[in-house]
C-alpha positions in Angstrom: 55.1 -58.1 -13.0 52.2 -60.4 -11.9 51.4 -63.6 -13.8 48.1 -62.1 -15.1 49.8 -58.9 -16.2 52.5 -60.8 -18.0 49.9 -62.9 -19.7 48.0 -59.9 -20.9 51.3 -58.4 -22.3 52.1 -61.6 -24.1 48.6 -61.9 -25.5 48.8 -58.4 -26.8 52.2 -59.2 -28.5 50.7 -62.4 -30.0 47.7 -60.4 -31.4 50.2 -58.0 -33.0 52.3 -60.9 -34.4 49.2 -62.7 -35.9 48.2 -59.5 -37.8 51.8 -58.7 -38.9 51.4 -60.2 -42.3 49.0 -61.9 -44.8 51.5 -64.7 -45.4 51.1 -67.6 -43.0 54.8 -68.5 -43.0 55.6 -65.0 -41.8 52.8 -64.9 -39.3 53.9 -68.3 -37.8 57.5 -67.2 -37.7 56.6 -63.9 -35.9 54.2 -65.6 -33.5 56.0 -68.8 -32.4 58.2 -67.3 -29.7 55.3 -65.6 -28.0 53.2 -68.8 -28.3 55.9 -70.8 -26.6 56.0 -68.3 -23.8 52.2 -68.4 -23.3 52.0 -72.2 -23.8 55.4 -73.8 -22.8 56.0 -76.8 -25.1 58.8 -78.6 -26.9 57.3 -78.8 -30.3 54.6 -76.9 -32.2 52.9 -77.5 -35.5 50.3 -75.6 -37.6 48.7 -77.2 -40.5 46.2 -75.8 -43.0 44.2 -77.7 -45.5 44.5 -77.1 -49.2 41.1 -76.3 -50.8 39.9 -79.1 -53.1 42.7 -81.5 -52.1 41.3 -83.7 -49.3 43.9 -84.8 -46.8 46.6 -82.5 -48.2 48.1 -79.8 -45.9 50.5 -77.0 -45.8 52.7 -77.3 -42.6 54.6 -74.9 -40.4 56.4 -76.6 -37.6 59.0 -75.8 -34.9 61.9 -78.1 -33.9 60.2 -81.2 -35.5 62.3 -83.6 -37.6 61.6 -83.4 -41.4 60.3 -87.1 -41.7 57.5 -86.3 -39.2 55.9 -84.0 -41.8 57.1 -85.9 -44.9 55.3 -89.1 -43.9 52.3 -87.5 -42.2 49.8 -88.3 -45.0 50.5 -92.0 -44.9 50.2 -92.2 -41.1 47.4 -89.7 -40.6 44.8 -92.5 -40.0 46.9 -93.5 -36.9 47.1 -90.0 -35.5 44.8 -90.1 -32.5 45.1 -86.3 -32.2 43.7 -85.7 -35.6 40.8 -88.2 -35.1 39.9 -86.6 -31.8 39.9 -82.9 -32.8 38.0 -83.3 -36.1 35.0 -84.5 -34.1 35.0 -81.4 -31.9 36.1 -78.4 -34.0 37.2 -75.1 -32.3 37.4 -76.9 -28.9 40.9 -77.3 -27.3 41.6 -80.9 -26.2 44.3 -82.3 -24.0 45.6 -85.9 -24.6 43.6 -87.1 -21.6 40.4 -86.1 -23.5 41.6 -87.7 -26.8 42.3 -91.3 -25.6 40.5 -93.1 -22.7 43.7 -94.4 -21.1 47.4 -93.7 -21.1 48.2 -97.3 -22.2 46.0 -96.8 -25.3 48.1 -93.8 -26.3 51.4 -95.7 -25.7 50.2 -98.6 -27.9 49.4 -96.3 -30.8 51.4 -96.6 -34.0 51.7 -92.8 -34.0 53.3 -92.7 -30.5 55.8 -95.4 -31.4 56.7 -93.7 -34.7 57.5 -90.4 -33.0 59.8 -92.2 -30.6 61.6 -93.8 -33.5 62.3 -90.3 -34.8 63.9 -89.3 -31.5 60.9 -87.2 -30.7 59.2 -88.8 -27.7 55.8 -87.1 -27.5 54.4 -87.7 -24.1 51.8 -84.9 -23.8 49.8 -83.1 -26.4 47.2 -80.4 -26.7 45.5 -79.5 -29.9 42.6 -77.6 -31.5 41.0 -77.8 -35.0 40.4 -74.3 -36.4 37.2 -74.4 -38.4 37.9 -71.7 -41.0 34.8 -72.4 -43.1 34.7 -72.3 -46.9 36.2 -75.8 -47.2 39.3 -74.9 -45.2 40.4 -76.0 -41.8 43.6 -75.8 -39.8 45.1 -77.3 -36.7 47.5 -76.0 -34.0 49.1 -78.7 -31.9 51.6 -78.5 -29.1 53.7 -81.4 -27.8 55.8 -82.0 -24.7 58.5 -84.6 -24.4 58.3 -85.0 -20.6 55.3 -86.3 -18.7 54.2 -82.9 -17.6 50.5 -82.7 -18.7 49.1 -79.5 -20.1 47.0 -77.9 -17.4 43.5 -76.7 -17.5 44.9 -73.2 -17.4 46.9 -74.0 -20.6 43.8 -75.3 -22.2 41.8 -72.3 -21.2 44.5 -69.9 -22.5 44.6 -71.6 -25.9 40.8 -71.7 -26.1 40.8 -68.0 -25.6 43.2 -67.6 -28.5 41.3 -69.9 -30.9 39.1 -67.2 -32.5 42.1 -65.0 -33.2 44.1 -68.0 -34.7 41.1 -68.9 -36.8 40.7 -65.4 -38.0 44.4 -65.2 -39.0 44.3 -68.4 -40.9 41.1 -67.3 -42.7 42.6 -64.0 -43.7 45.9 -65.4 -44.9 44.1 -68.2 -47.0 41.8 -65.7 -48.6 44.7 -63.4 -49.4 46.6 -66.4 -51.0 43.6 -67.3 -53.1 43.1 -63.7 -54.3 46.8 -63.3 -55.0 46.9 -66.5 -57.0 43.7 -65.6 -58.9 45.1 -62.1 -59.5 48.4 -63.5 -60.9 46.4 -65.7 -63.3 44.2 -62.9 -64.5 47.1 -60.5 -64.7 49.0 -62.9 -66.9 46.0 -63.4 -69.1 45.3 -59.7 -69.6 49.0 -58.8 -70.0 49.2 -61.5 -72.7 46.3 -59.8 -74.5 48.0 -56.4 -74.0 44.8 -55.1 -72.5 44.1 -52.2 -70.2 41.7 -53.8 -67.8 40.1 -53.7 -64.3 38.7 -56.9 -62.7 36.1 -56.7 -60.0 34.8 -59.5 -57.8 31.7 -57.4 -57.3 30.7 -53.9 -58.5 32.5 -52.5 -55.5 35.5 -54.8 -54.9 38.5 -54.7 -57.2 40.8 -57.6 -57.6 43.2 -56.6 -60.4 44.2 -53.5 -62.4 46.7 -53.8 -65.2 49.5 -51.2 -64.8 48.6 -48.8 -67.7 44.9 -48.6 -66.8 45.3 -45.9 -64.1 47.1 -43.6 -66.5 44.3 -44.1 -69.1 41.6 -43.3 -66.6 43.3 -40.1 -65.6 43.5 -39.2 -69.3 39.9 -39.8 -70.0 38.1 -38.8 -66.8 38.2 -35.7 -64.6 39.0 -36.3 -61.0 35.5 -35.4 -60.0 34.2 -38.3 -62.0 36.3 -40.9 -60.2 35.1 -42.7 -57.0 37.2 -43.6 -54.0 38.6 -46.6 -55.9 39.8 -44.5 -58.8 37.2 -46.0 -61.1 34.6 -43.7 -62.7 31.3 -43.7 -60.7 29.3 -44.1 -63.9 31.1 -47.3 -64.8 30.6 -48.7 -61.3 26.9 -48.0 -61.4 26.6 -49.6 -64.8 28.4 -52.7 -63.6 26.0 -52.9 -60.6 23.1 -52.8 -63.0 24.6 -55.5 -65.2 25.3 -57.7 -62.1 21.7 -57.3 -60.9 20.5 -58.4 -64.3 22.7 -61.4 -64.4 25.0 -59.9 -67.0 22.4 -59.7 -69.7 23.9 -57.4 -72.3 21.0 -57.5 -74.8 20.0 -54.0 -74.0 23.5 -52.6 -74.9 24.6 -52.1 -71.3 27.7 -54.3 -71.7 29.5 -51.5 -73.7 30.0 -47.9 -72.9 31.7 -45.2 -75.0 33.0 -41.7 -74.6 33.6 -39.1 -77.3 37.2 -38.0 -77.2 36.3 -34.4 -77.7 35.0 -34.3 -74.1 38.6 -34.5 -72.9 40.2 -32.7 -75.9 41.1 -35.9 -77.7 39.6 -35.2 -81.1 41.3 -38.1 -82.9 40.0 -41.0 -80.9 37.1 -42.3 -78.7 37.1 -44.6 -75.6 35.2 -47.8 -75.5 34.6 -49.8 -72.3 33.5 -53.5 -72.6 32.0 -55.3 -69.6 32.7 -59.0 -69.7 31.3 -61.6 -67.2 34.1 -64.0 -66.3 33.7 -67.5 -64.8 32.7 -67.8 -61.2 35.4 -68.5 -58.6 34.5 -69.8 -55.1 30.9 -68.6 -55.6 31.9 -65.1 -56.7 31.3 -63.8 -60.2 34.2 -61.9 -61.7 33.8 -59.0 -64.1 36.4 -57.5 -66.5 36.2 -53.9 -67.6 38.4 -53.6 -70.7 39.3 -50.1 -71.9 40.1 -49.5 -75.6 41.1 -46.2 -77.2 39.6 -46.3 -80.7 40.8 -44.1 -83.5 38.1 -41.7 -84.5 35.8 -43.5 -86.9 36.3 -42.9 -90.6 32.9 -42.3 -92.2 31.6 -44.8 -94.7 32.0 -43.0 -98.1 28.6 -42.2 -99.6 29.6 -43.8 -102.9 30.0 -47.1 -101.1 26.6 -46.9 -99.5 25.1 -46.9 -103.0 26.7 -50.3 -103.6 26.2 -52.0 -100.3 23.2 -53.3 -98.4 22.2 -51.6 -95.2 23.7 -54.4 -93.1 26.9 -54.4 -95.2 27.3 -50.7 -94.7 26.8 -51.1 -90.9 29.5 -53.8 -90.8 31.9 -51.5 -92.8 31.2 -48.7 -90.3 32.3 -50.8 -87.4 35.4 -52.0 -89.3 36.3 -48.4 -89.8 35.9 -47.9 -86.0 38.5 -50.6 -85.4 36.1 -53.3 -84.3 37.2 -56.9 -85.0 34.9 -59.6 -86.4 34.1 -61.1 -82.9 33.0 -57.7 -81.5 30.8 -57.0 -84.5 29.3 -60.4 -84.3 28.5 -60.0 -80.6 27.0 -56.5 -81.3 24.6 -57.9 -83.9 24.0 -61.2 -82.0 25.3 -63.2 -84.9 28.0 -65.8 -85.5 31.5 -64.5 -86.4 31.2 -66.5 -89.6 28.2 -64.4 -90.7 30.2 -61.3 -90.3 33.1 -62.8 -92.4 30.6 -63.5 -95.1 29.3 -59.9 -95.0 32.8 -58.6 -95.3 33.7 -60.9 -98.2 30.7 -59.6 -100.1 31.9 -56.0 -99.3 35.4 -56.8 -100.6 33.9 -58.3 -103.8 31.7 -55.3 -104.5 34.4 -52.7 -103.8 37.2 -54.6 -105.5 39.3 -55.0 -102.3 40.9 -58.0 -100.6 41.5 -56.9 -97.0 40.4 -54.8 -94.0 43.6 -52.8 -94.3 42.9 -51.9 -97.9 39.3 -51.0 -96.9 40.4 -48.6 -94.1 43.1 -47.1 -96.2 40.8 -46.4 -99.1 38.1 -44.9 -96.8 40.6 -42.7 -95.1 41.8 -41.3 -98.5 38.2 -40.7 -99.6 37.3 -38.9 -96.3 40.0 -36.4 -96.9 38.8 -35.5 -100.3 40.8 -34.6 -103.4 44.3 -33.2 -102.8 44.6 -29.5 -103.6 
């Protein structure tokens, strides 16, 4: 096999390894052998910055002593490799392009420190991977002997730089989404909610386990889009997002009569909630609630209550809590509590439970 043919084969294997996982540790483990074949070296290190934590890196290294990485942050300012590549991102540099003279390299604190560790680094080649979005990475190869990296080695790594950058970007994005998903998942599980979280009207980030079964129960397959979410809800979310989440027109809630799906004893309510931004993206939560079919407000009560008090009672009988009622009316929760207290006083009751129980008995009429 010719050298060019072997190089093409190895490059193909490397591309496969770099797309073998969305976890950088697995990717690096799968790719390191092929990288060493393409770019012979004694040591190799990949570092990737941690967003929002300047000077802090995650490391994946091959054959390097543990102290090399453990003390890197305190010696970083003396690392001539780092100071050279940060000025020329995405460009592969050899040591002869990093320091003007060999004697300058040998006098550096970094050079002496590596020799103290029993890792005499005589030649180096490195590239800063500019991932964007506040993230960058670096791939560095070292040789113990004075056998310089050739221009061919440099050209080969330069050709691989876009693929390496793409891999780091994808893995970092996945890690952030996974972490965000875990936090949201824990939050919604704590609330016991059936919920879908979207990063945009068309990109889903999280779905709590029981939500899919609920969707199948309440929607015909023809109503569901490719994501398994009803097309009508996706369209409503797109409208809300375009309006900046303004729910004053009532678009932040959606309801379905249970009789549409043969569920005569309950209705479905979907609440659209705008969550805080993350990395410039607005998150939305769609919370699904199965509401017991509303008990009507007894006519006798309507004679005793004001119009607003009767409206509050009607929502209590639908299972709404004080916060939801307050948001619906655009009032403070304390205002709703005051309305309810006046209702309790007028009807001679002391709790929501008693209110719902009495209304249920009255809706069934006298026992025969």
